[in-house]
N, CA, C, O and CB atoms as a CASP TS submission, in Angstrom:
PFRMAT TS
TARGET T0000
AUTHOR 0000-0000-0000
METHOD Language model
MODEL 1
PARENT N/A
ATOM      1  N   MET     1     -25.091-118.997-206.380  1.00  0.00           N
ATOM      2  CA  MET     1     -23.822-119.894-206.671  1.00  0.00           C
ATOM      3  C   MET     1     -22.597-119.463-207.094  1.00  0.00           C
ATOM      4  O   MET     1     -21.560-119.676-206.465  1.00  0.00           O
ATOM      5  CB  MET     1     -24.058-120.743-207.568  1.00  0.00           C
ATOM      6  N   PHE     2     -22.643-119.038-207.832  1.00  0.00           N
ATOM      7  CA  PHE     2     -21.863-117.925-208.702  1.00  0.00           C
ATOM      8  C   PHE     2     -21.368-116.903-207.770  1.00  0.00           C
ATOM      9  O   PHE     2     -20.172-116.623-207.844  1.00  0.00           O
ATOM     10  CB  PHE     2     -22.810-117.171-209.845  1.00  0.00           C
ATOM     11  N   ALA     3     -22.088-116.312-206.920  1.00  0.00           N
ATOM     12  CA  ALA     3     -21.821-114.928-206.578  1.00  0.00           C
ATOM     13  C   ALA     3     -20.735-115.731-204.917  1.00  0.00           C
ATOM     14  O   ALA     3     -19.688-115.270-204.461  1.00  0.00           O
ATOM     15  CB  ALA     3     -23.756-113.665-206.280  1.00  0.00           C
ATOM     16  N   ALA     4     -21.173-116.434-204.635  1.00  0.00           N
ATOM     17  CA  ALA     4     -20.502-117.448-203.697  1.00  0.00           C
ATOM     18  C   ALA     4     -18.968-117.995-204.097  1.00  0.00           C
ATOM     19  O   ALA     4     -18.027-118.050-203.305  1.00  0.00           O
ATOM     20  CB  ALA     4     -21.487-118.723-203.640  1.00  0.00           C
ATOM     21  N   PHE     5     -18.942-118.285-205.136  1.00  0.00           N
ATOM     22  CA  PHE     5     -17.414-118.648-205.673  1.00  0.00           C
ATOM     23  C   PHE     5     -16.470-117.589-206.188  1.00  0.00           C
ATOM     24  O   PHE     5     -15.249-117.690-206.316  1.00  0.00           O
ATOM     25  CB  PHE     5     -17.496-119.590-206.843  1.00  0.00           C
ATOM     26  N   LEU     6     -17.421-116.320-206.523  1.00  0.00           N
ATOM     27  CA  LEU     6     -16.420-114.983-206.578  1.00  0.00           C
ATOM     28  C   LEU     6     -16.175-114.278-204.864  1.00  0.00           C
ATOM     29  O   LEU     6     -15.283-113.519-204.482  1.00  0.00           O
ATOM     30  CB  LEU     6     -17.342-113.596-207.757  1.00  0.00           C
ATOM     31  N   ASN     7     -17.213-114.809-204.168  1.00  0.00           N
ATOM     32  CA  ASN     7     -16.483-114.327-203.094  1.00  0.00           C
ATOM     33  C   ASN     7     -15.409-115.197-202.136  1.00  0.00           C
ATOM     34  O   ASN     7     -14.761-114.540-201.322  1.00  0.00           O
ATOM     35  CB  ASN     7     -17.463-113.847-202.329  1.00  0.00           C
ATOM     36  N   ILE     8     -15.250-116.275-202.184  1.00  0.00           N
ATOM     37  CA  ILE     8     -14.180-117.249-202.055  1.00  0.00           C
ATOM     38  C   ILE     8     -12.756-117.117-203.240  1.00  0.00           C
ATOM     39  O   ILE     8     -11.770-117.836-203.073  1.00  0.00           O
ATOM     40  CB  ILE     8     -15.006-118.721-202.232  1.00  0.00           C
ATOM     41  N   ILE     9     -12.815-116.355-204.125  1.00  0.00           N
ATOM     42  CA  ILE     9     -12.097-115.761-205.030  1.00  0.00           C
ATOM     43  C   ILE     9     -11.479-114.499-204.676  1.00  0.00           C
ATOM     44  O   ILE     9     -10.370-114.117-205.049  1.00  0.00           O
ATOM     45  CB  ILE     9     -12.811-115.632-206.050  1.00  0.00           C
ATOM     46  N   VAL    10     -12.333-113.854-203.886  1.00  0.00           N
ATOM     47  CA  VAL    10     -11.664-112.394-203.489  1.00  0.00           C
ATOM     48  C   VAL    10     -11.010-112.141-202.262  1.00  0.00           C
ATOM     49  O   VAL    10     -10.313-111.208-201.862  1.00  0.00           O
ATOM     50  CB  VAL    10     -12.623-111.375-203.470  1.00  0.00           C
ATOM     51  N   LYS    11     -11.580-113.667-201.540  1.00  0.00           N
ATOM     52  CA  LYS    11     -11.227-113.621-200.278  1.00  0.00           C
ATOM     53  C   LYS    11      -9.949-114.697-200.319  1.00  0.00           C
ATOM     54  O   LYS    11      -9.163-114.920-199.398  1.00  0.00           O
ATOM     55  CB  LYS    11     -12.507-113.962-199.283  1.00  0.00           C
ATOM     56  N   SER    12      -9.961-115.126-201.266  1.00  0.00           N
ATOM     57  CA  SER    12      -8.636-115.922-201.298  1.00  0.00           C
ATOM     58  C   SER    12      -7.469-115.242-201.886  1.00  0.00           C
ATOM     59  O   SER    12      -6.378-115.807-201.810  1.00  0.00           O
ATOM     60  CB  SER    12      -8.799-117.174-202.064  1.00  0.00           C
ATOM     61  N   LEU    13      -7.579-113.971-202.527  1.00  0.00           N
ATOM     62  CA  LEU    13      -6.758-113.271-203.053  1.00  0.00           C
ATOM     63  C   LEU    13      -6.525-111.848-201.733  1.00  0.00           C
ATOM     64  O   LEU    13      -5.543-111.108-201.684  1.00  0.00           O
ATOM     65  CB  LEU    13      -7.393-112.939-204.652  1.00  0.00           C
ATOM     66  N   LYS    14      -7.536-111.813-200.947  1.00  0.00           N
ATOM     67  CA  LYS    14      -6.762-110.943-199.815  1.00  0.00           C
ATOM     68  C   LYS    14      -6.707-111.327-198.952  1.00  0.00           C
ATOM     69  O   LYS    14      -6.999-110.696-197.936  1.00  0.00           O
ATOM     70  CB  LYS    14      -7.042-109.889-199.437  1.00  0.00           C
ATOM     71  N   LEU    15      -6.173-112.951-198.960  1.00  0.00           N
ATOM     72  CA  LEU    15      -5.662-114.020-198.124  1.00  0.00           C
ATOM     73  C   LEU    15      -6.011-113.938-196.695  1.00  0.00           C
ATOM     74  O   LEU    15      -5.341-114.217-195.701  1.00  0.00           O
ATOM     75  CB  LEU    15      -4.253-114.075-198.228  1.00  0.00           C
ATOM     76  N   ASP    16      -7.123-113.526-196.810  1.00  0.00           N
ATOM     77  CA  ASP    16      -8.686-113.654-195.639  1.00  0.00           C
ATOM     78  C   ASP    16      -8.225-115.016-194.894  1.00  0.00           C
ATOM     79  O   ASP    16      -8.124-116.127-195.415  1.00  0.00           O
ATOM     80  CB  ASP    16     -10.698-113.982-196.652  1.00  0.00           C
ATOM     81  N   ARG    17      -7.947-114.629-193.432  1.00  0.00           N
ATOM     82  CA  ARG    17      -7.574-116.034-192.609  1.00  0.00           C
ATOM     83  C   ARG    17      -8.748-116.610-192.404  1.00  0.00           C
ATOM     84  O   ARG    17      -8.739-117.805-192.106  1.00  0.00           O
ATOM     85  CB  ARG    17      -6.836-115.913-191.165  1.00  0.00           C
ATOM     86  N   SER    18     -10.205-115.800-192.531  1.00  0.00           N
ATOM     87  CA  SER    18     -11.387-117.041-192.411  1.00  0.00           C
ATOM     88  C   SER    18     -11.990-117.580-193.479  1.00  0.00           C
ATOM     89  O   SER    18     -12.990-118.277-193.307  1.00  0.00           O
ATOM     90  CB  SER    18     -12.541-116.677-191.700  1.00  0.00           C
ATOM     91  N   LEU    19     -11.559-117.380-194.560  1.00  0.00           N
ATOM     92  CA  LEU    19     -11.683-118.804-195.519  1.00  0.00           C
ATOM     93  C   LEU    19     -11.157-119.464-195.209  1.00  0.00           C
ATOM     94  O   LEU    19     -11.780-120.500-194.977  1.00  0.00           O
ATOM     95  CB  LEU    19     -11.412-118.986-196.716  1.00  0.00           C
ATOM     96  N   TYR    20      -9.853-119.504-194.966  1.00  0.00           N
ATOM     97  CA  TYR    20      -9.173-120.970-194.456  1.00  0.00           C
ATOM     98  C   TYR    20      -9.673-122.415-193.497  1.00  0.00           C
ATOM     99  O   TYR    20      -9.636-123.644-193.563  1.00  0.00           O
ATOM    100  CB  TYR    20      -8.127-120.493-193.685  1.00  0.00           C
ATOM    101  N   ARG    21     -10.245-121.078-192.409  1.00  0.00           N
ATOM    102  CA  ARG    21     -10.829-121.620-191.133  1.00  0.00           C
ATOM    103  C   ARG    21     -12.282-122.567-191.071  1.00  0.00           C
ATOM    104  O   ARG    21     -12.553-123.442-190.249  1.00  0.00           O
ATOM    105  CB  ARG    21     -11.059-120.356-190.305  1.00  0.00           C
ATOM    106  N   GLU    22     -13.021-122.134-192.101  1.00  0.00           N
ATOM    107  CA  GLU    22     -14.536-122.238-192.200  1.00  0.00           C
ATOM    108  C   GLU    22     -14.226-123.386-193.041  1.00  0.00           C
ATOM    109  O   GLU    22     -13.624-123.200-194.098  1.00  0.00           O
ATOM    110  CB  GLU    22     -15.548-120.918-192.834  1.00  0.00           C
ATOM    111  N   SER    23     -14.660-124.828-192.593  1.00  0.00           N
ATOM    112  CA  SER    23     -14.863-125.433-193.602  1.00  0.00           C
ATOM    113  C   SER    23     -16.068-125.672-195.028  1.00  0.00           C
ATOM    114  O   SER    23     -15.948-126.046-196.194  1.00  0.00           O
ATOM    115  CB  SER    23     -14.689-126.187-193.008  1.00  0.00           C
ATOM    116  N   LYS    24     -16.762-125.400-194.501  1.00  0.00           N
ATOM    117  CA  LYS    24     -18.150-124.774-195.557  1.00  0.00           C
ATOM    118  C   LYS    24     -17.323-124.180-197.170  1.00  0.00           C
ATOM    119  O   LYS    24     -17.987-124.508-198.154  1.00  0.00           O
ATOM    120  CB  LYS    24     -19.164-122.927-194.503  1.00  0.00           C
ATOM    121  N   TYR    25     -16.584-123.730-197.360  1.00  0.00           N
ATOM    122  CA  TYR    25     -15.791-123.277-198.451  1.00  0.00           C
ATOM    123  C   TYR    25     -15.019-123.903-199.209  1.00  0.00           C
ATOM    124  O   TYR    25     -14.183-123.469-200.002  1.00  0.00           O
ATOM    125  CB  TYR    25     -15.161-122.541-198.168  1.00  0.00           C
ATOM    126  N   PHE    26     -15.498-125.610-198.790  1.00  0.00           N
ATOM    127  CA  PHE    26     -14.560-126.205-199.213  1.00  0.00           C
ATOM    128  C   PHE    26     -14.900-127.226-199.849  1.00  0.00           C
ATOM    129  O   PHE    26     -14.099-127.846-200.549  1.00  0.00           O
ATOM    130  CB  PHE    26     -13.811-126.421-198.433  1.00  0.00           C
ATOM    131  N   GLY    27     -15.850-127.484-199.740  1.00  0.00           N
ATOM    132  CA  GLY    27     -17.403-128.274-200.319  1.00  0.00           C
ATOM    133  C   GLY    27     -17.574-128.212-201.704  1.00  0.00           C
ATOM    134  O   GLY    27     -17.256-129.015-202.582  1.00  0.00           O
ATOM    135  N   GLU    28     -18.210-126.963-201.763  1.00  0.00           N
ATOM    136  CA  GLU    28     -18.697-126.839-203.304  1.00  0.00           C
ATOM    137  C   GLU    28     -17.431-126.102-204.176  1.00  0.00           C
ATOM    138  O   GLU    28     -17.080-126.150-205.355  1.00  0.00           O
ATOM    139  CB  GLU    28     -20.256-125.782-203.407  1.00  0.00           C
ATOM    140  N   ALA    29     -16.979-125.462-203.077  1.00  0.00           N
ATOM    141  CA  ALA    29     -16.044-124.500-204.064  1.00  0.00           C
ATOM    142  C   ALA    29     -14.871-125.676-204.829  1.00  0.00           C
ATOM    143  O   ALA    29     -14.325-125.492-205.916  1.00  0.00           O
ATOM    144  CB  ALA    29     -15.041-123.060-202.912  1.00  0.00           C
ATOM    145  N   ALA    30     -14.745-126.500-204.215  1.00  0.00           N
ATOM    146  CA  ALA    30     -13.570-127.694-204.857  1.00  0.00           C
ATOM    147  C   ALA    30     -14.137-128.026-205.956  1.00  0.00           C
ATOM    148  O   ALA    30     -13.119-128.042-206.649  1.00  0.00           O
ATOM    149  CB  ALA    30     -13.236-129.157-204.006  1.00  0.00           C
ATOM    150  N   ILE    31     -15.119-128.357-206.796  1.00  0.00           N
ATOM    151  CA  ILE    31     -16.104-128.538-208.199  1.00  0.00           C
ATOM    152  C   ILE    31     -16.063-127.372-208.817  1.00  0.00           C
ATOM    153  O   ILE    31     -16.429-127.331-209.991  1.00  0.00           O
ATOM    154  CB  ILE    31     -17.705-128.883-207.997  1.00  0.00           C
ATOM    155  N   TYR    32     -15.676-126.359-208.254  1.00  0.00           N
ATOM    156  CA  TYR    32     -15.808-125.202-209.291  1.00  0.00           C
ATOM    157  C   TYR    32     -14.303-125.085-209.470  1.00  0.00           C
ATOM    158  O   TYR    32     -13.876-125.227-210.616  1.00  0.00           O
ATOM    159  CB  TYR    32     -16.648-123.685-208.760  1.00  0.00           C
ATOM    160  N   PHE    33     -13.457-124.846-208.500  1.00  0.00           N
ATOM    161  CA  PHE    33     -12.135-124.672-208.918  1.00  0.00           C
ATOM    162  C   PHE    33     -11.508-125.903-209.989  1.00  0.00           C
ATOM    163  O   PHE    33     -10.422-125.668-210.518  1.00  0.00           O
ATOM    164  CB  PHE    33     -11.314-124.579-207.564  1.00  0.00           C
ATOM    165  N   ALA    34     -12.332-127.434-210.346  1.00  0.00           N
ATOM    166  CA  ALA    34     -11.491-128.576-210.726  1.00  0.00           C
ATOM    167  C   ALA    34     -12.005-128.041-212.000  1.00  0.00           C
ATOM    168  O   ALA    34     -11.240-128.065-212.964  1.00  0.00           O
ATOM    169  CB  ALA    34     -11.702-130.251-210.174  1.00  0.00           C
ATOM    170  N   GLY    35     -13.573-127.408-212.183  1.00  0.00           N
ATOM    171  CA  GLY    35     -13.525-127.294-213.354  1.00  0.00           C
ATOM    172  C   GLY    35     -13.040-125.797-213.746  1.00  0.00           C
ATOM    173  O   GLY    35     -12.971-125.503-214.940  1.00  0.00           O
ATOM    174  N   LEU    36     -12.820-125.176-213.092  1.00  0.00           N
ATOM    175  CA  LEU    36     -12.019-123.789-213.929  1.00  0.00           C
ATOM    176  C   LEU    36     -10.511-124.506-214.466  1.00  0.00           C
ATOM    177  O   LEU    36     -10.084-124.407-215.617  1.00  0.00           O
ATOM    178  CB  LEU    36     -11.596-122.128-212.561  1.00  0.00           C
ATOM    179  N   ILE    37     -10.005-125.055-213.625  1.00  0.00           N
ATOM    180  CA  ILE    37      -8.667-125.491-214.032  1.00  0.00           C
ATOM    181  C   ILE    37      -8.709-126.127-215.265  1.00  0.00           C
ATOM    182  O   ILE    37      -7.916-125.793-216.145  1.00  0.00           O
ATOM    183  CB  ILE    37      -8.048-126.366-213.090  1.00  0.00           C
ATOM    184  N   MET    38      -9.630-127.104-215.462  1.00  0.00           N
ATOM    185  CA  MET    38      -9.928-128.000-216.555  1.00  0.00           C
ATOM    186  C   MET    38     -10.235-127.375-217.815  1.00  0.00           C
ATOM    187  O   MET    38      -9.889-127.762-218.931  1.00  0.00           O
ATOM    188  CB  MET    38     -10.986-128.823-216.226  1.00  0.00           C
ATOM    189  N   ILE    39     -10.911-126.385-217.518  1.00  0.00           N
ATOM    190  CA  ILE    39     -11.039-125.525-218.781  1.00  0.00           C
ATOM    191  C   ILE    39     -10.089-124.346-219.508  1.00  0.00           C
ATOM    192  O   ILE    39     -10.061-123.957-220.676  1.00  0.00           O
ATOM    193  CB  ILE    39     -12.128-124.920-218.541  1.00  0.00           C
ATOM    194  N   LEU    40      -9.311-123.936-218.305  1.00  0.00           N
ATOM    195  CA  LEU    40      -8.049-123.171-218.709  1.00  0.00           C
ATOM    196  C   LEU    40      -6.783-123.874-218.874  1.00  0.00           C
ATOM    197  O   LEU    40      -5.837-123.173-219.235  1.00  0.00           O
ATOM    198  CB  LEU    40      -7.777-122.179-217.766  1.00  0.00           C
ATOM    199  N   ASP    41      -6.527-125.370-218.644  1.00  0.00           N
ATOM    200  CA  ASP    41      -5.339-125.784-218.870  1.00  0.00           C
ATOM    201  C   ASP    41      -6.232-126.465-220.540  1.00  0.00           C
ATOM    202  O   ASP    41      -5.662-126.197-221.598  1.00  0.00           O
ATOM    203  CB  ASP    41      -4.496-126.924-217.409  1.00  0.00           C
ATOM    204  N   GLY    42      -7.349-127.157-220.586  1.00  0.00           N
ATOM    205  CA  GLY    42      -7.979-127.076-222.339  1.00  0.00           C
ATOM    206  C   GLY    42      -7.865-126.154-222.905  1.00  0.00           C
ATOM    207  O   GLY    42      -7.845-126.445-224.100  1.00  0.00           O
ATOM    208  N   VAL    43      -7.744-124.841-222.711  1.00  0.00           N
ATOM    209  CA  VAL    43      -7.424-123.597-223.455  1.00  0.00           C
ATOM    210  C   VAL    43      -6.087-123.576-223.792  1.00  0.00           C
ATOM    211  O   VAL    43      -5.662-123.596-224.948  1.00  0.00           O
ATOM    212  CB  VAL    43      -7.729-122.386-222.730  1.00  0.00           C
ATOM    213  N   ALA    44      -5.415-123.535-222.777  1.00  0.00           N
ATOM    214  CA  ALA    44      -3.835-123.463-223.053  1.00  0.00           C
ATOM    215  C   ALA    44      -3.018-124.869-223.526  1.00  0.00           C
ATOM    216  O   ALA    44      -1.816-124.806-223.782  1.00  0.00           O
ATOM    217  CB  ALA    44      -3.133-122.965-221.626  1.00  0.00           C
ATOM    218  N   GLY    45      -3.737-126.094-223.618  1.00  0.00           N
ATOM    219  CA  GLY    45      -3.383-127.222-224.367  1.00  0.00           C
ATOM    220  C   GLY    45      -3.788-126.867-225.738  1.00  0.00           C
ATOM    221  O   GLY    45      -2.950-126.792-226.637  1.00  0.00           O
ATOM    222  N   ALA    46      -4.544-126.733-225.855  1.00  0.00           N
ATOM    223  CA  ALA    46      -5.214-126.216-227.585  1.00  0.00           C
ATOM    224  C   ALA    46      -4.583-125.423-228.237  1.00  0.00           C
ATOM    225  O   ALA    46      -4.302-125.587-229.424  1.00  0.00           O
ATOM    226  CB  ALA    46      -6.539-125.461-227.715  1.00  0.00           C
ATOM    227  N   VAL    47      -4.250-124.383-227.509  1.00  0.00           N
ATOM    228  CA  VAL    47      -3.659-122.902-228.195  1.00  0.00           C
ATOM    229  C   VAL    47      -2.072-123.632-228.446  1.00  0.00           C
ATOM    230  O   VAL    47      -1.598-123.646-229.582  1.00  0.00           O
ATOM    231  CB  VAL    47      -3.673-121.119-226.828  1.00  0.00           C
ATOM    232  N   ALA    48      -1.249-124.284-227.156  1.00  0.00           N
ATOM    233  CA  ALA    48       0.012-125.245-227.001  1.00  0.00           C
ATOM    234  C   ALA    48       0.129-126.031-228.437  1.00  0.00           C
ATOM    235  O   ALA    48       1.069-125.935-229.227  1.00  0.00           O
ATOM    236  CB  ALA    48      -0.211-126.431-225.625  1.00  0.00           C
ATOM    237  N   ALA    49      -1.198-126.930-228.602  1.00  0.00           N
ATOM    238  CA  ALA    49      -0.984-127.889-229.278  1.00  0.00           C
ATOM    239  C   ALA    49      -1.378-127.472-230.865  1.00  0.00           C
ATOM    240  O   ALA    49      -1.032-128.242-231.761  1.00  0.00           O
ATOM    241  CB  ALA    49      -1.701-129.013-228.636  1.00  0.00           C
ATOM    242  N   ASN    50      -1.996-126.426-231.140  1.00  0.00           N
ATOM    243  CA  ASN    50      -2.185-126.233-232.402  1.00  0.00           C
ATOM    244  C   ASN    50      -1.268-124.885-232.878  1.00  0.00           C
ATOM    245  O   ASN    50      -1.749-124.218-233.794  1.00  0.00           O
ATOM    246  CB  ASN    50      -3.725-126.126-232.609  1.00  0.00           C
ATOM    247  N   THR    51       0.067-124.441-232.282  1.00  0.00           N
ATOM    248  CA  THR    51       0.585-123.231-233.001  1.00  0.00           C
ATOM    249  C   THR    51       1.943-124.943-233.185  1.00  0.00           C
ATOM    250  O   THR    51       2.090-125.508-234.269  1.00  0.00           O
ATOM    251  CB  THR    51       0.991-121.105-231.835  1.00  0.00           C
ATOM    252  N   ILE    52       2.597-125.332-232.058  1.00  0.00           N
ATOM    253  CA  ILE    52       3.491-126.555-232.948  1.00  0.00           C
ATOM    254  C   ILE    52       3.058-127.620-234.292  1.00  0.00           C
ATOM    255  O   ILE    52       3.423-127.620-235.468  1.00  0.00           O
ATOM    256  CB  ILE    52       3.827-127.599-231.864  1.00  0.00           C
ATOM    257  N   VAL    53       2.099-128.517-233.510  1.00  0.00           N
ATOM    258  CA  VAL    53       1.674-129.476-234.776  1.00  0.00           C
ATOM    259  C   VAL    53       0.422-129.427-234.464  1.00  0.00           C
ATOM    260  O   VAL    53       0.037-129.702-233.328  1.00  0.00           O
ATOM    261  CB  VAL    53       2.248-131.049-234.952  1.00  0.00           C
ATOM    262  N   LYS    54      -0.610-128.969-235.707  1.00  0.00           N
ATOM    263  CA  LYS    54      -1.740-129.351-236.231  1.00  0.00           C
ATOM    264  C   LYS    54      -2.690-130.594-235.545  1.00  0.00           C
ATOM    265  O   LYS    54      -2.609-131.661-236.152  1.00  0.00           O
ATOM    266  CB  LYS    54      -1.335-129.640-237.506  1.00  0.00           C
ATOM    267  N   THR    55      -3.733-130.573-234.144  1.00  0.00           N
ATOM    268  CA  THR    55      -4.043-131.638-233.836  1.00  0.00           C
ATOM    269  C   THR    55      -5.385-130.912-233.103  1.00  0.00           C
ATOM    270  O   THR    55      -5.317-129.793-232.593  1.00  0.00           O
ATOM    271  CB  THR    55      -2.908-132.527-233.094  1.00  0.00           C
ATOM    272  N   SER    56      -6.161-131.430-233.123  1.00  0.00           N
ATOM    273  CA  SER    56      -7.626-131.550-232.788  1.00  0.00           C
ATOM    274  C   SER    56      -8.099-130.886-231.497  1.00  0.00           C
ATOM    275  O   SER    56      -7.437-131.303-230.547  1.00  0.00           O
ATOM    276  CB  SER    56      -7.983-132.988-232.696  1.00  0.00           C
ATOM    277  N   ILE    57      -9.109-129.907-231.115  1.00  0.00           N
ATOM    278  CA  ILE    57      -9.116-129.548-230.163  1.00  0.00           C
ATOM    279  C   ILE    57      -9.688-130.673-229.002  1.00  0.00           C
ATOM    280  O   ILE    57      -9.321-130.769-227.831  1.00  0.00           O
ATOM    281  CB  ILE    57      -9.676-128.424-230.374  1.00  0.00           C
ATOM    282  N   GLY    58     -10.661-131.446-229.689  1.00  0.00           N
ATOM    283  CA  GLY    58     -11.070-132.656-228.963  1.00  0.00           C
ATOM    284  C   GLY    58      -9.364-133.339-227.994  1.00  0.00           C
ATOM    285  O   GLY    58      -9.047-133.485-226.813  1.00  0.00           O
ATOM    286  N   MET    59      -8.810-133.533-229.103  1.00  0.00           N
ATOM    287  CA  MET    59      -7.473-134.219-228.289  1.00  0.00           C
ATOM    288  C   MET    59      -6.897-133.455-227.426  1.00  0.00           C
ATOM    289  O   MET    59      -6.520-133.874-226.332  1.00  0.00           O
ATOM    290  CB  MET    59      -6.316-134.623-229.120  1.00  0.00           C
ATOM    291  N   ALA    60      -6.733-131.982-227.902  1.00  0.00           N
ATOM    292  CA  ALA    60      -6.127-131.269-227.166  1.00  0.00           C
ATOM    293  C   ALA    60      -7.040-131.394-225.736  1.00  0.00           C
ATOM    294  O   ALA    60      -6.566-131.735-224.653  1.00  0.00           O
ATOM    295  CB  ALA    60      -5.936-129.900-227.855  1.00  0.00           C
ATOM    296  N   GLY    61      -8.146-131.117-225.932  1.00  0.00           N
ATOM    297  CA  GLY    61      -8.805-131.010-224.250  1.00  0.00           C
ATOM    298  C   GLY    61      -9.057-132.736-223.606  1.00  0.00           C
ATOM    299  O   GLY    61      -9.638-132.820-222.524  1.00  0.00           O
ATOM    300  N   LEU    62      -8.742-133.651-224.095  1.00  0.00           N
ATOM    301  CA  LEU    62      -8.511-134.873-223.928  1.00  0.00           C
ATOM    302  C   LEU    62      -7.339-134.770-222.914  1.00  0.00           C
ATOM    303  O   LEU    62      -7.512-135.017-221.721  1.00  0.00           O
ATOM    304  CB  LEU    62      -8.280-135.601-225.230  1.00  0.00           C
ATOM    305  N   THR    63      -5.998-134.351-223.492  1.00  0.00           N
ATOM    306  CA  THR    63      -5.186-134.416-223.112  1.00  0.00           C
ATOM    307  C   THR    63      -5.194-133.390-221.709  1.00  0.00           C
ATOM    308  O   THR    63      -4.961-133.998-220.664  1.00  0.00           O
ATOM    309  CB  THR    63      -4.439-134.343-224.140  1.00  0.00           C
ATOM    310  N   ALA    64      -5.381-132.253-221.609  1.00  0.00           N
ATOM    311  CA  ALA    64      -5.908-131.371-220.506  1.00  0.00           C
ATOM    312  C   ALA    64      -6.739-131.814-219.257  1.00  0.00           C
ATOM    313  O   ALA    64      -6.903-131.388-218.113  1.00  0.00           O
ATOM    314  CB  ALA    64      -6.685-130.479-221.117  1.00  0.00           C
ATOM    315  N   ILE    65      -7.272-133.064-220.148  1.00  0.00           N
ATOM    316  CA  ILE    65      -7.602-133.324-218.332  1.00  0.00           C
ATOM    317  C   ILE    65      -7.213-134.686-217.901  1.00  0.00           C
ATOM    318  O   ILE    65      -7.484-135.136-216.787  1.00  0.00           O
ATOM    319  CB  ILE    65      -9.376-133.228-217.853  1.00  0.00           C
ATOM    320  N   LEU    66      -6.435-135.458-219.014  1.00  0.00           N
ATOM    321  CA  LEU    66      -5.784-136.043-218.849  1.00  0.00           C
ATOM    322  C   LEU    66      -4.461-136.241-217.718  1.00  0.00           C
ATOM    323  O   LEU    66      -4.131-137.134-216.937  1.00  0.00           O
ATOM    324  CB  LEU    66      -5.762-135.967-219.743  1.00  0.00           C
ATOM    325  N   THR    67      -3.902-134.868-218.101  1.00  0.00           N
ATOM    326  CA  THR    67      -3.216-134.212-217.554  1.00  0.00           C
ATOM    327  C   THR    67      -2.926-133.603-216.097  1.00  0.00           C
ATOM    328  O   THR    67      -2.017-133.699-215.272  1.00  0.00           O
ATOM    329  CB  THR    67      -3.346-133.680-218.163  1.00  0.00           C
ATOM    330  N   TRP    68      -4.309-132.840-216.205  1.00  0.00           N
ATOM    331  CA  TRP    68      -4.998-132.335-214.561  1.00  0.00           C
ATOM    332  C   TRP    68      -5.207-133.827-213.824  1.00  0.00           C
ATOM    333  O   TRP    68      -4.987-133.818-212.613  1.00  0.00           O
ATOM    334  CB  TRP    68      -6.924-131.336-214.687  1.00  0.00           C
ATOM    335  N   PHE    69      -5.431-134.544-214.154  1.00  0.00           N
ATOM    336  CA  PHE    69      -5.706-135.980-213.572  1.00  0.00           C
ATOM    337  C   PHE    69      -4.418-136.558-212.905  1.00  0.00           C
ATOM    338  O   PHE    69      -4.499-137.096-211.800  1.00  0.00           O
ATOM    339  CB  PHE    69      -6.197-137.026-214.774  1.00  0.00           C
ATOM    340  N   VAL    70      -3.577-136.482-213.375  1.00  0.00           N
ATOM    341  CA  VAL    70      -2.039-136.910-213.357  1.00  0.00           C
ATOM    342  C   VAL    70      -1.616-135.798-212.229  1.00  0.00           C
ATOM    343  O   VAL    70      -1.423-136.325-211.134  1.00  0.00           O
ATOM    344  CB  VAL    70      -1.102-136.749-215.059  1.00  0.00           C
ATOM    345  N   TRP    71      -1.468-134.673-212.246  1.00  0.00           N
ATOM    346  CA  TRP    71      -1.227-133.523-211.013  1.00  0.00           C
ATOM    347  C   TRP    71      -1.944-133.348-209.872  1.00  0.00           C
ATOM    348  O   TRP    71      -1.645-132.686-208.878  1.00  0.00           O
ATOM    349  CB  TRP    71      -1.342-132.289-211.434  1.00  0.00           C
ATOM    350  N   ALA    72      -3.218-134.199-210.164  1.00  0.00           N
ATOM    351  CA  ALA    72      -4.203-134.049-209.268  1.00  0.00           C
ATOM    352  C   ALA    72      -3.568-135.129-207.884  1.00  0.00           C
ATOM    353  O   ALA    72      -3.390-134.853-206.697  1.00  0.00           O
ATOM    354  CB  ALA    72      -5.790-134.506-210.071  1.00  0.00           C
ATOM    355  N   ILE    73      -3.336-136.472-208.682  1.00  0.00           N
ATOM    356  CA  ILE    73      -2.726-137.663-208.074  1.00  0.00           C
ATOM    357  C   ILE    73      -2.044-137.220-207.115  1.00  0.00           C
ATOM    358  O   ILE    73      -2.212-137.226-205.896  1.00  0.00           O
ATOM    359  CB  ILE    73      -1.925-138.480-208.877  1.00  0.00           C
ATOM    360  N   LEU    74      -0.478-136.450-208.446  1.00  0.00           N
ATOM    361  CA  LEU    74       0.743-135.971-207.980  1.00  0.00           C
ATOM    362  C   LEU    74       0.349-135.200-206.409  1.00  0.00           C
ATOM    363  O   LEU    74       0.877-135.569-205.360  1.00  0.00           O
ATOM    364  CB  LEU    74       1.422-134.892-209.224  1.00  0.00           C
ATOM    365  N   ILE    75      -0.407-134.367-206.470  1.00  0.00           N
ATOM    366  CA  ILE    75      -0.468-133.467-205.495  1.00  0.00           C
ATOM    367  C   ILE    75      -1.256-134.172-203.930  1.00  0.00           C
ATOM    368  O   ILE    75      -1.218-133.909-202.728  1.00  0.00           O
ATOM    369  CB  ILE    75      -1.297-132.183-206.226  1.00  0.00           C
ATOM    370  N   PHE    76      -2.137-135.483-205.082  1.00  0.00           N
ATOM    371  CA  PHE    76      -2.809-135.901-203.469  1.00  0.00           C
ATOM    372  C   PHE    76      -1.803-136.830-202.748  1.00  0.00           C
ATOM    373  O   PHE    76      -1.998-136.937-201.537  1.00  0.00           O
ATOM    374  CB  PHE    76      -4.433-136.864-203.551  1.00  0.00           C
ATOM    375  N   VAL    77      -0.580-137.643-203.360  1.00  0.00           N
ATOM    376  CA  VAL    77       0.225-138.348-202.764  1.00  0.00           C
ATOM    377  C   VAL    77       1.436-137.684-201.965  1.00  0.00           C
ATOM    378  O   VAL    77       2.045-138.158-201.006  1.00  0.00           O
ATOM    379  CB  VAL    77       0.585-139.154-203.665  1.00  0.00           C
ATOM    380  N   ILE    78       1.612-136.555-202.561  1.00  0.00           N
ATOM    381  CA  ILE    78       2.801-135.318-201.907  1.00  0.00           C
ATOM    382  C   ILE    78       1.946-134.916-200.471  1.00  0.00           C
ATOM    383  O   ILE    78       2.406-134.082-199.691  1.00  0.00           O
ATOM    384  CB  ILE    78       3.057-133.510-203.207  1.00  0.00           C
TER
END
């Protein structure tokens, strides 16, 4: 599964047209990309939150998930 995820990333970096033509890449990869976005957003939020005002990592992670959810809804609507 991880090899398929890396294959999708490499194809997207190369802007390979076959990636966007085949629908098999969109089902399982969406879960991986959503998880990756939440993890990176959580790390970025924790770093940003701890540099200005000292907050807990759990609160920063919860805020990251909520902001990801709001952005996902916004992109879906647009």
